C-alpha positions in Angstrom: 47.0 124.8 79.8 49.9 122.4 79.5 49.3 118.9 80.9 50.9 115.6 80.1 47.6 113.9 79.3 45.8 112.6 76.3 42.1 113.3 77.0 40.3 114.4 80.1 38.1 111.3 80.2 41.1 109.0 80.0 43.1 110.5 82.9 42.1 108.1 85.7 42.2 104.8 83.8 45.5 105.6 82.1 47.1 106.9 85.3 46.1 103.6 87.1 47.4 101.5 84.2 50.7 103.3 84.5 50.8 102.7 88.2 50.0 99.0 87.8 52.7 98.6 85.1 55.3 99.7 87.7 53.8 97.8 90.7 52.9 94.1 90.2 51.2 94.3 93.6 48.3 96.2 92.0 45.4 94.7 90.0 42.9 97.0 88.2 39.1 96.7 88.2 37.3 98.6 85.5 39.1 102.0 85.1 38.8 103.4 88.6 39.6 100.7 91.2 43.0 99.4 92.2 43.2 96.5 94.6 46.0 94.3 96.0 47.0 91.5 93.7 46.9 89.2 96.8 43.4 90.3 97.8 42.1 86.7 97.7 44.9 85.6 100.0 44.0 88.4 102.4 40.4 87.2 102.4 41.4 83.6 103.0 43.4 84.4 106.1 40.4 86.3 107.5 41.9 89.7 107.6 39.8 92.9 107.6 40.1 94.7 104.3 40.8 98.5 104.2 39.4 100.6 101.3 39.9 104.3 100.8 39.8 106.7 97.8 38.5 109.9 96.5 39.0 112.1 93.4 42.1 111.9 91.3 44.6 114.7 91.5 45.9 113.8 95.0 48.6 111.4 93.9 50.2 109.4 95.3 47.0 109.1 97.2 45.2 106.8 97.0 46.5 103.9 94.9 50.0 104.5 96.1 49.0 103.3 99.5 47.6 99.9 98.3 49.7 97.1 99.5 50.4 94.7 102.5 50.3 96.8 105.7 48.1 99.5 104.3 45.1 99.6 102.0 43.5 96.6 100.3 42.0 98.8 97.6 41.6 102.3 96.4 38.8 103.8 94.4 39.6 106.8 92.2 37.1 109.3 90.8 37.6 112.0 88.2 40.0 114.8 89.1 38.8 116.3 92.4 35.5 114.4 92.1 34.5 111.5 94.4 34.2 108.1 92.8 30.7 106.8 92.0 28.8 104.6 94.3 29.1 101.6 92.0 32.9 102.0 91.8 33.1 101.9 95.6 30.8 99.0 95.7 32.9 97.1 93.2 36.0 97.6 95.4 34.1 96.4 98.5 32.9 93.3 96.7 36.4 92.6 95.3 38.3 92.7 98.6 35.6 92.0 101.2 35.3 88.7 103.0 33.7 87.4 106.2 36.0 89.6 108.3 34.5 92.7 106.7 35.7 96.0 105.1 36.7 99.3 106.7 36.1 102.4 104.5 38.3 105.3 105.3 36.7 108.5 103.9 37.8 112.1 103.8 35.1 114.5 105.0 33.7 115.8 101.7 30.0 115.6 100.9 30.5 113.6 97.7 32.8 111.0 99.3 30.5 110.5 102.3 27.5 110.1 100.0 29.0 107.6 97.6 31.0 105.6 100.1 28.1 105.6 102.5 25.6 104.4 100.0 28.0 101.7 98.8 28.4 100.6 102.4 24.6 100.3 102.8 24.3 98.2 99.7 27.2 96.0 100.7 25.7 95.4 104.1 22.5 94.3 102.5 24.5 91.8 100.5 26.0 90.3 103.7 29.4 92.1 103.7 30.2 93.6 107.1 31.3 97.2 106.5 32.3 100.1 108.8 33.2 103.6 107.8 35.6 106.1 109.5 35.4 109.7 108.3 38.6 111.8 108.6 38.1 115.5 109.2 41.6 116.7 110.2 41.5 120.2 108.8 42.0 122.7 111.7 41.7 125.8 109.5 37.9 125.6 109.5 35.7 125.9 112.6 33.7 123.0 113.8 30.6 125.1 114.7 28.4 124.1 111.8 28.8 127.3 109.8 30.3 125.3 106.9 29.9 121.9 105.3 32.4 120.4 107.9 36.1 120.1 108.4 37.8 118.6 105.4 39.9 115.4 105.3 43.5 116.3 104.4 46.9 114.6 104.5 46.4 113.3 108.0 44.3 110.6 106.3 47.5 108.9 105.2 48.4 108.3 108.9 44.9 106.8 109.4 45.6 104.4 106.5 48.9 103.3 108.0 47.5 102.6 111.5 44.4 100.9 110.1 46.4 98.7 107.8 48.8 97.6 110.6 45.8 96.9 112.9 44.2 94.7 110.2 47.5 92.8 109.7 47.5 92.0 113.5 44.3 90.0 112.9 42.0 92.4 114.9 38.2 92.4 114.3 36.5 94.9 112.1 35.2 96.8 115.2 38.8 96.9 116.6 40.4 98.0 113.4 37.7 100.7 113.0 38.3 101.9 116.6 42.0 102.1 116.0 41.5 104.2 112.8 38.9 106.4 114.4 41.2 107.2 117.3 43.9 108.5 114.9 41.3 110.4 112.9 40.0 112.1 116.0 43.5 113.2 117.2 45.4 114.2 114.0 45.3 117.8 113.0 46.3 119.3 109.6 46.7 122.8 108.1 48.1 123.8 104.7 49.4 126.9 102.9 49.5 127.5 99.1 52.0 129.5 97.1 50.1 129.0 93.8 46.8 127.6 92.6 46.5 124.4 90.6 44.8 123.9 87.2 41.9 121.4 86.9 42.3 119.7 83.5 38.6 120.0 82.8 38.6 123.7 83.6 41.9 124.6 81.8 42.6 127.5 84.1 43.8 128.0 87.8 41.1 127.7 90.5 42.1 131.2 91.8 44.6 133.9 91.2 47.5 134.8 93.5 49.6 137.8 93.3 53.4 137.4 93.1 53.7 138.2 96.8 50.5 136.5 98.0 49.8 133.1 99.7 46.6 131.3 100.8 46.2 129.9 104.3 44.0 127.0 105.3 43.0 125.6 102.0 41.8 122.1 101.1 43.1 119.7 98.5 40.7 120.5 95.7 42.1 123.7 94.3 39.7 125.9 96.2 40.8 129.2 97.9 41.7 129.1 101.5 40.3 130.9 104.5 42.7 133.9 104.3 45.2 135.5 101.9 48.2 137.4 103.1 51.6 138.5 101.8 54.2 135.8 101.6 56.3 135.1 104.7 59.5 133.3 105.5 59.3 129.5 105.8 60.0 129.6 109.6 57.1 132.0 110.1 54.8 129.9 107.9 55.6 126.7 109.8 55.1 128.6 113.1 51.6 129.7 112.2 50.5 126.3 110.8 51.8 124.5 113.9 50.4 127.1 116.4 46.9 126.6 114.9 47.2 122.8 115.0 48.6 122.6 118.6 45.9 124.9 119.9 43.1 123.1 118.1 44.2 119.7 119.2 45.3 120.7 122.7 48.8 119.5 122.1 51.1 120.8 124.8 54.4 120.3 126.6 55.3 116.7 127.1 53.1 115.3 124.3 54.7 112.7 122.0 53.8 113.3 118.3 54.3 112.1 114.8 54.8 114.8 112.1 53.9 114.6 108.5 55.3 117.4 106.2 53.3 117.1 103.0 54.1 118.5 99.6 50.9 119.8 97.9 52.3 118.9 94.5 54.6 121.6 93.1 57.1 122.5 95.9 60.8 121.7 95.4 62.3 119.2 97.8 64.7 121.8 99.1 61.8 123.9 100.3 60.1 120.9 101.9 63.2 120.2 103.9 63.4 123.8 105.0 59.8 123.6 106.3 60.5 120.2 108.0 63.5 121.8 109.8 61.3 124.7 110.9 58.5 122.5 112.0 60.6 120.1 114.1 62.3 123.1 115.7 59.0 124.8 116.5 57.6 121.6 118.1 60.7 121.0 120.2 60.6 124.7 121.4 57.1 124.0 122.6 58.3 121.0 124.6 56.7 118.5 122.3 58.6 115.3 121.6 58.8 114.5 117.9 58.9 110.7 117.9 58.5 110.3 114.1 58.8 112.7 111.2 58.3 112.2 107.5 58.7 114.8 104.7 57.6 114.1 101.2 54.7 114.0 98.7 51.8 112.2 100.4 48.5 113.9 99.3 48.6 116.6 96.7 46.4 119.0 94.9 47.7 118.4 91.4 50.7 120.8 90.8 49.8 123.3 93.6 52.9 124.8 95.2 52.7 124.7 99.0 52.6 122.3 101.9 50.6 121.0 104.8 51.7 119.9 108.2 49.9 117.1 110.1 50.6 116.4 113.8 49.4 113.2 115.5 49.7 112.6 119.3 51.0 109.1 119.7 51.7 106.4 122.3 53.6 103.2 122.1 50.8 101.3 120.4 50.3 103.9 117.7 54.0 104.2 117.1 54.3 100.4 116.7 51.6 100.5 114.0 53.3 103.5 112.2 56.5 101.5 112.3 54.9 98.2 111.1 56.2 97.0 107.7 54.4 97.8 104.5 55.2 97.5 100.9 52.8 100.2 99.7 54.9 102.1 97.2 54.1 105.6 98.4 54.9 105.1 102.0 58.5 106.1 102.8 61.2 103.4 102.5 58.9 101.3 100.3 60.5 98.8 98.0 61.3 99.6 94.4 58.7 97.7 92.3 59.4 95.4 89.4 58.1 96.3 86.0 54.9 94.2 85.2 54.7 92.6 81.8 51.1 93.7 81.2 48.0 95.2 82.6 44.6 93.5 82.3 42.3 95.5 80.0 39.9 97.8 81.8 36.2 96.8 81.5 33.0 98.6 81.9 29.3 97.9 81.8 26.5 99.9 80.2 23.2 100.4 81.9 21.0 99.2 79.1 17.3 98.4 79.2 16.2 96.0 82.0 15.1 92.6 80.8 11.4 92.5 80.1 10.9 96.2 79.3 10.3 97.8 75.9 12.4 100.8 74.9 11.2 104.3 75.4 9.1 105.2 72.4 10.6 107.7 69.9 7.6 110.0 70.3 7.3 109.8 74.1 7.2 113.2 75.7 9.6 112.0 78.4 12.2 111.0 75.7 12.0 114.6 74.3 12.5 116.0 77.8 15.6 113.8 78.5 17.1 114.7 75.1 16.5 118.4 75.7 17.9 118.4 79.2 21.0 116.5 78.1 21.6 118.9 75.2 21.2 121.9 77.5 23.6 120.6 80.1 26.3 119.6 77.6 26.1 123.1 76.0 26.4 124.7 79.4 29.5 122.8 80.5 32.0 125.7 79.9 29.7 128.2 81.7 29.1 126.0 84.7 32.8 125.1 84.9 33.8 128.7 85.1 31.1 129.5 87.7 32.1 126.5 89.8 35.8 127.3 89.6 35.0 130.7 91.2 33.5 129.2 94.4 34.7 125.5 94.5 36.7 123.1 92.5 35.3 123.6 89.0 34.0 120.1 88.4 30.2 120.8 88.2 30.0 121.5 84.5 32.2 118.5 83.6 30.1 116.2 85.9 26.8 117.3 84.5 28.1 117.1 81.0 29.2 113.5 81.7 25.7 112.7 82.9 24.2 114.3 79.9 26.4 112.5 77.4 25.7 109.1 79.2 22.0 109.7 79.0 22.2 110.7 75.4 24.2 107.5 74.6 21.6 105.3 76.4 18.5 107.1 75.0 17.6 104.3 72.6 18.0 101.7 75.4 16.0 103.5 78.1 13.0 101.4 79.2 9.6 102.7 78.3 6.2 101.7 79.7 5.6 103.4 83.1 7.6 106.6 83.5 8.8 105.4 86.9 10.8 102.6 85.1 12.5 105.2 82.9 13.4 107.4 85.9 14.9 104.5 87.7 17.1 103.5 84.8 18.2 107.2 84.4 19.1 107.2 88.1 21.3 104.1 87.6 23.0 105.8 84.7 23.7 109.0 86.7 24.9 107.0 89.7 27.2 104.9 87.6 29.0 107.7 85.6 28.9 110.7 87.9 30.7 110.9 91.3 31.2 114.0 93.4 28.2 115.5 95.0 26.0 115.9 91.9 25.9 112.3 91.0 24.3 110.8 94.1 22.0 113.9 94.6 20.5 113.7 91.2 20.3 109.9 91.4 18.3 110.3 94.6 16.0 112.9 93.0 15.2 110.5 90.2 14.7 107.6 92.5 12.4 109.4 94.9 10.4 110.8 91.9 10.1 107.3 90.4 8.8 105.9 93.8 6.2 108.7 93.9 5.1 108.0 90.3 4.7 104.3 90.9 1.7 105.1 93.0 -0.3 106.0 89.9 -1.2 104.0 86.9 -1.0 106.7 84.2 0.5 109.8 85.9 -0.9 113.1 85.1 0.2 116.6 86.1 -0.8 116.1 89.8 1.4 113.0 90.0 4.4 114.7 88.3 4.1 117.6 90.7 4.1 115.2 93.6 7.0 113.3 92.1 9.0 116.6 91.7 8.3 117.5 95.3 9.4 114.0 96.5 12.6 114.2 94.4 13.5 117.5 95.9 12.8 116.2 99.4 15.2 113.3 98.6 18.0 115.8 97.9 17.4 117.7 101.2 17.2 114.4 103.1 20.4 112.9 101.7 22.4 116.1 101.2 21.3 118.0 104.3 21.0 121.4 102.6 18.0 123.7 103.2 16.8 126.9 101.6 19.2 129.7 102.5 22.3 127.5 102.4 23.2 128.8 98.9 22.9 125.5 97.1 20.8 124.0 94.3 18.1 123.5 97.0 17.5 127.3 96.8 16.3 126.8 93.3 14.6 123.5 93.6 12.4 124.0 96.7 10.5 127.1 95.4 10.3 125.6 91.9 8.7 122.4 93.3 6.2 124.3 95.5 5.3 126.8 92.7 4.7 123.9 90.2 2.5 122.1 92.8 0.4 125.2 93.3 0.1 125.8 89.5 -1.0 122.2 88.9 -3.5 122.4 91.7 -5.0 125.5 90.0 -5.5 123.5 86.8 -3.0 125.0 84.5 0.2 123.0 84.5 1.9 124.8 81.6 1.5 128.1 83.4 2.6 126.4 86.6 5.7 125.1 84.9 6.5 128.5 83.6 6.1 130.0 87.1 8.2 127.2 88.5 11.1 128.1 86.2 10.8 131.7 87.2 10.8 130.7 90.9 14.0 128.7 90.3 15.6 131.8 88.6 14.6 134.0 91.6 15.9 131.4 94.1 19.2 131.2 92.2 19.6 135.0 92.1 19.1 135.1 95.9 22.1 132.8 96.4 24.4 135.6 95.4 23.6 137.4 98.6 23.9 134.3 100.9 26.9 132.8 102.7 27.1 129.2 101.6 26.6 126.7 104.4 26.8 123.5 102.4 28.9 122.4 99.5 32.4 123.4 98.5 31.4 127.1 98.4 30.9 127.0 102.2 34.7 126.7 102.6 35.1 130.1 100.9 32.6 131.8 103.2 31.9 135.5 102.5 34.3 135.5 99.5 31.5 133.8 97.5 29.0 136.6 98.1 28.0 138.2 94.9 28.3 135.0 92.9 25.2 132.8 92.3 25.5 129.2 93.2 26.4 127.2 90.1 24.3 124.2 91.2 21.3 126.4 91.5 22.0 127.9 88.1 22.2 124.4 86.6 18.7 123.7 88.0 17.4 126.7 86.0 19.1 125.5 82.8 17.6 122.0 82.9 14.2 123.3 84.0 14.2 125.7 81.0 15.1 122.7 78.8 12.1 120.8 80.3 9.8 123.7 79.5 11.1 124.1 75.9 10.8 120.3 75.2 7.3 120.0 76.5 6.2 123.2 74.6 7.6 121.6 71.4 5.7 118.4 72.1 2.4 120.2 72.7 2.9 122.3 69.5 3.5 119.1 67.4 0.4 117.4 68.7 
């Protein structure tokens, strides 16, 4: 793998520092949030703030659209991984005023979870927040057989209209309505000529033959819905537009705006050829192309290919698309001056809450945490390979990041009641891990802590109830059920088996049976069609491969079993 990077962990902060050095309009918060340098002025004049974001790897989205007339702030997670809840919350607090904040979120599980939870927390603090979810991908059906239509390059048009509406002085409800109207009408479909290489994985997300292309893929390096032989540019544009026009019921006489988007590695000459073909195809269908842009708007790292977005427009929408903005990534933006310096990035550690003693060195829970962290870090390469085969390859890296953070905080974890320890662990996971894994495991730990708080000195019965409560938290928040080919297929049978084993009075045997139940549940995912998570976008092509999230459950449950066995032997 050849990448112009220093270290995987430094990609996002160093990228944002470089962006801020060339755009004085940007101010950085921590290492993952970019806001307008005039955010305070925007608040003072009572304007609604617009915040968007997602994983890195989509540049110039999202920091490139921060500026007057578009976004007030952008939150950037690790490559192809949604930002953490705390990062989103920090952006909301930084730009939000009495007029409120609109969050524009692409329809991915991790983004919805982290932005949604941040919105709830911000509302509880008195900041008005609304959220618009963009699901402009027309390649996937909307019948519930997958995790939902993805948010793609059409999101940029939502940013533009929302930013202009906010500059008009409209209320939060009015700005949200304007953004939602665009999100509901825009349609996007893409085609890839090559895969991209996730830095943490070090290899392409899928393999394409010299004469093959992928149709209907997302922006996270995952395979598309169909693979065919390569076709001429005119034929590719025709198929993409035919699908969009049919799905969005765009017919003769409709006025539209067209966005021709480079997925990252396509030469400008080819993009212009596609733009020519797309405009010709629309005109042949009797569609009036009022506006057209061709360029690099939302990428998938260095993937060769393009996407087309079509938005039906009227005079009001056109006026907002034409409204001035100085966001550097929007076409015809100004050339930015070079900034003298960038404020140093800051971060905060979780630490031990005031008034609590550290977790004792000989505490069984400490041994379990250390054992699980070591197991997940050791499994990072295996989980990365497994996840790259069915999704975007970030699971191993995300769980390793959580493991390393827990190991680093081990001496500062609060002791006393186990519920206090689990709550602190949840905060650490929530802080350092975005994507889908972070909020789901944070919820598991929070629900387990709440269940344990009901007992003074929790025994096996209480831990079994806590495990069950934690698993229910994952199903409540994530929406997955047994049979959807996710981590839930390992967790649900494991929790039930452990509960039964404890009730029978033999918790070590119950734990052993629970681990075996998790293994069996994981093995069964190889024969299932995924209906949740990134693997759901691949459909039947994932059959034969076990779900990596379920496999990760087996790994950490085995680590729990080993750690507790060692504790019992030492006693």
